[in-house]
GUDO-872743 format. One record per residue (C-alpha): z, x, y; residue in one letter; residue number from 1. Coordinates in steps of 0.001 Angstrom, whole numbers, plus 500000, padded with zeros to 6 digits. Layout:
<atoms>
     c3     c1     c2 r   k
      Z      X      Y A NUM
...
</atoms>
This chain:
<atoms>
     c3     c1     c2 r   k
 399712 392475 724846 M   1
 403484 392678 724900 K   2
 403280 396224 726280 K   3
 401051 395021 729090 V   4
 403508 392253 729959 I   5
 406481 394650 729905 V   6
 404673 397166 732107 I   7
 403694 394390 734526 T   8
 407301 393129 734731 V   9
 408633 396656 735351 I  10
 406062 397186 738095 F  11
 406996 393907 739813 V  12
 410712 394767 739678 I  13
 409978 398243 741099 F  14
 407997 396759 744021 V  15
 410823 394314 744744 M  16
 413421 397107 744766 L  17
 411334 399247 747118 V  18
 410854 396266 749420 S  19
 414613 395522 749498 C  20
 415388 399193 750100 S  21
 413088 399272 753116 K  22
 414653 396142 754538 K  23
 418141 397647 754273 S  24
 417239 400650 756429 Q  25
 418536 400498 760032 P  26
 415882 399358 762444 A  27
 414741 401486 765346 E  28
 416669 400623 768513 P  29
 414983 397899 770552 I  30
 414507 398737 774208 V  31
 415016 395481 776101 P  32
 412438 394415 778650 T  33
 412489 391974 781531 A  34
 411527 389190 779146 T  35
 413811 390112 776223 A  36
 416267 387429 775191 T  37
 419999 388055 775187 N  38
 419630 391288 777150 T  39
 422913 391866 779010 P  40
 422620 392748 782669 Y  41
 424641 392626 785875 H  42
 423372 391169 789129 E  43
 422360 393666 791840 F  44
 424732 393469 794832 L  45
 423477 396341 796957 G  46
 422910 400079 797133 A  47
 423744 403011 799382 C  48
 422218 406416 799900 G  49
 418740 407894 799726 S  50
 417295 411212 798633 E  51
 417938 414189 800921 G  52
 420590 416380 802506 T  53
 420983 414624 805872 A  54
 423920 412331 806675 E  55
 423873 409243 804499 G  56
 421652 410959 801943 Q  57
 422517 412219 798450 L  58
 421272 414846 796017 T  59
 423519 415647 793017 C  60
 425884 412700 792624 M  61
 428732 414074 790524 E  62
 431245 411238 790888 A  63
 432021 408052 792791 V  64
 435251 406178 793530 V  65
 435973 402924 795365 V  66
 439179 402371 797355 D  67
 441155 399148 797837 S  68
 438983 398181 800819 G  69
 435819 398700 798730 N  70
 434869 401807 800671 N  71
 432756 404090 798498 I  72
 433204 407867 798221 Y  73
 430513 409978 796552 V  74
 430902 413660 795669 S  75
 427671 415634 795950 D  76
 427721 418801 793857 G  77
 424616 420264 795500 C  78
 425604 419912 799167 T  79
 429397 420117 798778 G  80
 429931 416953 800810 Y  81
 431966 413832 800155 I  82
 430006 410932 801651 S  83
 431763 407705 802611 K  84
 430111 404276 802769 F  85
 431852 401035 803749 N  86
 432080 397843 801694 S  87
 428718 396742 803092 G  88
 427145 399916 801637 M  89
 426659 401323 805159 V  90
 427113 405062 805705 Y  91
 430243 406019 807669 Q  92
 430842 409765 807504 M  93
 430945 412833 805299 R  94
 433113 415874 804980 W  95
 433298 419085 802983 G  96
 431211 422039 804016 T  97
 431805 421338 807703 S  98
 435499 422140 807306 L  99
 436886 425614 807857 N 100
 439004 427910 805723 G 101
 440756 426218 802842 N 102
 438981 422934 803517 G 103
 435621 424158 802218 L 104
 434614 422267 799090 L 105
 432945 424117 796245 D 106
 431409 422012 793456 V 107
 433456 418822 793780 A 108
 433075 417710 790174 Y 109
 435230 414601 790205 H 110
 436873 412318 792760 V 111
 439668 409745 792490 T 112
 442171 407942 794709 K 113
 445809 406910 794839 D 114
 447396 403608 795907 A 115
 447349 404745 799546 S 116
 443595 405473 799359 N 117
 444105 409203 799583 N 118
 441227 411028 797902 I 119
 441725 413726 795266 F 120
 438879 416074 794359 I 121
 438617 418559 791489 S 122
 436813 421720 792547 E 123
 435605 423595 789487 V 124
 434340 426667 791369 A 125
 437671 427221 793154 K 126
 439875 425953 790312 N 127
 441936 423685 792510 R 128
 442692 420088 793407 I 129
 442233 419091 797052 T 130
 443771 415986 798616 K 131
 442329 414219 801677 F 132
 443160 411033 803495 N 133
 440479 408343 803675 S 134
 439263 409763 806973 G 135
 438482 413146 805456 G 136
 441483 415061 806819 D 137
 442788 417614 804358 I 138
 446397 416934 803353 L 139
 447042 419614 800747 L 140
 445537 421565 797871 Y 141
 446888 423339 794837 W 142
 445740 425493 791962 G 143
 444203 428880 791268 E 144
 442379 430532 788388 T 145
 444539 431077 785320 G 146
 446251 429514 782325 A 147
 449786 429124 783672 G 148
 451488 426026 784988 Q 149
 449569 424731 788009 G 150
 446645 427034 787305 Q 151
 443203 425869 786218 F 152
 440086 427059 784476 N 153
 437319 424564 785213 Y 154
 439182 421368 786194 P 155
 436478 418831 785387 K 156
 438428 415607 785772 G 157
 441222 414211 787909 V 158
 442783 410747 787817 I 159
 445835 409189 789462 V 160
 448221 407274 787230 N 161
 450828 405695 789503 G 162
 452877 408590 790860 S 163
 451176 411207 788675 E 164
 447981 413183 789119 V 165
 446417 414037 785748 C 166
 443938 416923 785612 V 167
 441435 417665 782848 L 168
 441745 421478 782680 D 169
 438816 421977 780343 D 170
 438598 425699 779591 N 171
 442362 425693 778991 N 172
 441914 422605 776767 K 173
 444801 420652 778261 R 174
 445829 417823 780549 I 175
 448193 418911 783322 Q 176
 450322 416386 785199 K 177
 451544 416730 788793 F 178
 453263 414514 791307 D 179
 451272 413303 794327 L 180
 452317 416418 796247 S 181
 450934 418789 793624 G 182
 454214 419753 791948 N 183
 453838 420526 788237 Y 184
 455399 418016 785821 I 185
 454107 418612 782284 S 186
 451057 419222 780117 E 187
 449595 418604 776661 F 188
 446656 419943 774699 G 189
 443814 417655 773653 Y 190
 442157 419644 770871 I 191
 442551 417741 767604 I 192
 441898 418497 763948 A 193
 438202 418879 763228 G 194
 437193 419887 766756 D 195
 434767 422836 766872 P 196
 435716 426104 768554 T 197
 433223 425566 771375 I 198
 434096 422123 772622 N 199
 433690 420875 776175 Y 200
 434973 417725 777870 H 201
 433697 416192 781089 S 202
 435585 413075 782226 A 203
 439035 411498 782308 L 204
 440234 407909 782743 E 205
 443521 405997 782485 V 206
 444330 402373 781643 D 207
 447088 400176 783096 T 208
 449560 401225 780386 T 209
 449054 404933 781055 G 210
 446884 405775 778043 N 211
 444401 408529 778803 L 212
 440743 408604 777723 Y 213
 438932 411938 777569 I 214
 435163 412158 777264 L 215
 434105 414891 774835 N 216
 430445 415286 775671 H 217
 429817 418053 773118 D 218
 431030 415845 770264 E 219
 429614 412633 771814 H 220
 432927 410848 771579 C 221
 435936 409525 773485 I 222
 439483 410612 772656 K 223
 442407 408330 773418 K 224
 445930 409682 773998 F 225
 449200 408035 774972 S 226
 450694 408944 778340 S 227
 452912 411565 776681 N 228
 449987 413226 774904 G 229
 450145 411640 771451 T 230
 446673 411388 769954 F 231
 445760 407764 769147 I 232
 442114 407728 768056 K 233
 438564 408781 768845 K 234
 435191 407086 768598 W 235
 431533 407645 769381 G 236
 428384 409084 767837 S 237
 425289 411106 768674 N 238
 422800 408344 767997 S 239
 420486 405808 769605 Y 240
 422096 402927 767752 N 241
 424293 400439 769640 P 242
 427320 402324 770957 G 243
 425705 405708 770434 G 244
 425974 408269 773227 M 245
 423747 411358 772857 P 246
 424490 412480 776430 Q 247
 427610 410758 777823 P 248
 428505 411558 781425 K 249
 431315 409526 783062 K 250
 433956 406884 782293 L 251
 435365 403865 784117 A 252
 437881 401208 783058 I 253
 438315 397618 784165 Y 254
 440740 395366 782300 G 255
 440131 395818 778589 N 256
 436663 397304 779020 T 257
 435796 400997 779047 L 258
 432350 401843 780429 Y 259
 430417 405024 779627 V 260
 427190 406202 781239 T 261
 424684 407906 778951 D 262
 421982 409976 780620 L 263
 419601 410277 777672 T 264
 419557 406585 776761 R 265
 419788 405614 780466 E 266
 422377 402922 779837 I 267
 425985 401947 780409 I 268
 427884 401356 777156 I 269
 430870 398988 777073 A 270
 433724 399316 774571 F 271
 437108 397670 774418 D 272
 440101 399997 774777 L 273
 440402 400316 771003 D 274
 436891 401698 770774 G 275
 435171 398581 769508 N 276
 431596 398289 770745 F 277
 430981 395335 773093 K 278
 427519 395609 774632 Y 279
 425120 397860 776542 E 280
 423743 397488 780054 I 281
 420119 398550 780335 Y 282
 419414 397261 783812 G 283
 419906 394723 786555 Y 284
 417993 392217 788638 T 285
 417065 393212 792181 E 286
 415184 390676 794251 G 287
 414560 388586 791154 G 288
 412963 391531 789336 I 289
 414558 393115 786259 Y 290
 414888 396912 786597 K 291
 415955 399551 784127 R 292
 418727 401960 785045 L 293
 417420 405387 786003 S 294
 419457 408472 785019 D 295
 422857 406750 785334 P 296
 425689 409277 785636 S 297
 428458 408810 788248 A 298
 430424 405636 787535 L 299
 433232 403546 789050 A 300
 434576 400002 789200 V 301
 436337 398185 792039 D 302
 439339 395852 791904 S 303
 437052 392866 791185 A 304
 435329 394601 788291 G 305
 432066 395290 790121 N 306
 430278 398361 788782 I 307
 429047 401302 790864 Y 308
 426596 403681 789190 V 309
 424386 406502 790415 S 310
 420626 406375 790026 E 311
 418215 409300 790228 S 312
 414458 409101 790055 D 313
 411445 410425 791933 T 314
 412350 409925 795582 G 315
 415514 407978 794685 I 316
 419138 409061 794969 R 317
 421531 406159 795420 R 318
 424656 404364 794274 I 319
 423928 400872 792942 V 320
 426557 398114 793032 K 321
 426366 395579 790204 L 322
 428312 392361 789792 S 323
 431305 392366 787498 G 324
 430040 389234 785768 T 325
 427897 389800 782704 L 326
 424715 387732 782480 S 327
 421933 387522 779905 Y 328
 418220 387679 780532 E 329
</atoms>
């Protein structure tokens, strides 16, 4: 009888342990729906563009930037054009392949602006940086293929930090700095201990103190450096858990928030500038209807914190503008 009791007690304890073990396992990520509670979203404020190659239409939206007047510039890697829309999301003009000679754009991978609303474009196929005014007139360009000062090998990112132009020179694994006229200033390497030999990066951002943030899409992480190139920290993971980014694409910063688009999870992830996870944006409300983001990639913010993100779906190619104020469904 005692043996039976002992065996029964052991069995009960075993069942309890198994049950506790199961409860401690991380739950599968919950995909929020229109009726989910506490689902963060941003209000829909408008959209520009449609699918196609005609004026005002978009195909491969590589990057987007917004100037001080809230004009929107979109680089299209398939057509070679930079399309400009005004603050009301109305198409204004485009430029790129219609220019002659040195003005021809070839895979404009990233686009940024300076305080005067001049537009800087990184051209990965021509290994150069091209500078335009806001009306599309070419002002200057610099760079050629190579590993020397002022040379590039796949310049994937470009960002203006005050009077400096910082370029993500990916195949040379470095950040090069220039003045606004393209004169070389300095450089630093961004490969850190533990990085694999094959290791590609795809986006660059800067905060108000000059710290630089580099998106390492192969390692699914963000690296943070000081303005002089001192490594500070990195964060990120290849997961579907909160903050995970299996296919990160672009970065944008507003205040103390760093946004990342992830193509696989179809979300925008928000961190603070120290890498602490804040929340994720799965969608927005348009006309009172909650909608999920669709293939978000290109990303920007304006001076009010409003978010601009590209969407691609069957028959849809557009830039969506979302309010800078976070709401909950």
